[in-house]
Structures are given as structure tokens and as C-alpha cells.
C-alpha positions in Angstrom: 93.9 123.4 99.7 95.8 123.0 95.6 96.3 120.3 94.5 98.7 118.8 91.7 96.8 115.5 91.0 99.8 113.8 92.8 99.2 111.1 95.7 100.9 113.5 99.2 100.4 111.2 101.9 98.5 107.3 102.2 95.6 108.8 103.8 95.2 109.9 99.8 97.0 106.5 98.9 94.8 104.7 100.9 91.3 106.1 100.1 92.7 105.4 96.3 92.6 102.3 97.3 89.4 101.4 98.7 87.8 103.5 95.2 89.1 101.4 92.9 89.0 97.5 95.3 85.3 99.0 95.7 84.6 100.0 91.8 85.5 96.1 90.8 83.6 94.8 93.6 80.5 96.9 91.6 81.7 96.3 88.6 83.0 92.2 89.5 85.5 93.0 87.7 89.3 92.8 88.3 90.9 95.4 90.3 93.5 96.0 88.7 91.0 97.0 84.8 89.9 100.3 86.9 93.0 100.6 88.3 94.2 101.5 83.9 90.1 102.8 83.6 90.9 105.9 86.1 94.3 106.5 86.1 95.2 105.5 82.7 93.0 105.6 79.8 91.0 108.7 82.2 93.0 111.7 84.5 89.9 110.0 86.8 91.6 108.8 89.6 94.1 112.1 89.5 91.9 114.7 88.1 89.1 114.4 90.0 89.2 111.8 93.1 92.7 111.9 94.6 92.0 116.3 94.1 88.4 115.4 95.5 89.2 113.2 98.6 88.7 116.1 100.9 84.5 116.4 99.6 84.3 112.3 99.0 85.8 110.9 102.1 83.1 112.1 104.1 81.0 110.8 102.0 78.5 107.5 102.6 80.6 104.6 100.8 78.1 103.7 98.4 77.7 107.5 97.9 81.2 107.5 96.9 81.3 104.9 94.2 77.9 105.7 93.0 79.1 109.6 91.9 82.6 107.9 90.6 80.4 105.6 88.7 78.1 108.5 86.9 82.1 110.6 85.9 83.3 107.5 84.7 80.4 107.9 82.1 78.8 111.3 81.8 83.2 110.7 80.2 82.2 108.0 78.6 85.2 105.9 80.6 84.9 102.1 80.5 86.4 99.2 82.6 
């Protein structure tokens, strides 16, 4: 299923919020800063998390957070 990087429905929106909030908790920072890092300073939210929803949402919370943090590290994105 192709995705143009936009959130298409409530399920993808909820998953995006879940990811942002849990990364914020993991890093002990404000969720707004995580959103800025994932959506404004990089394309991780719309270029990775949303397009990979079908695969990511089947994994454990820890796996998802570790995966996103690894992508952030690889791309040099800091919160």
C-alpha cells in the first residue's frame, strides 16, 4: 500500500501520537520537542513512522521505541 507520507486515518494518527509520547517518556523530554524533531527537523514521522505503520504497529512498544531511536541516531536527529 503506497503512502504519500500523510496520516490517512485515525489509526495512523493514534499510532503517531503513541510513538511521539513514548519517545518523549523514554528520553524524559516534552512531547512537543519530539514532534518537532520527528516532523519539522526531519522527515522521520511522515517519511518513516507513518509509511511503516503496517509493520511497526505489530511490534512491541519497546521494539518500536528502539527502532525509532535508532533511526533518529542514524539520521543525526536530536531532541
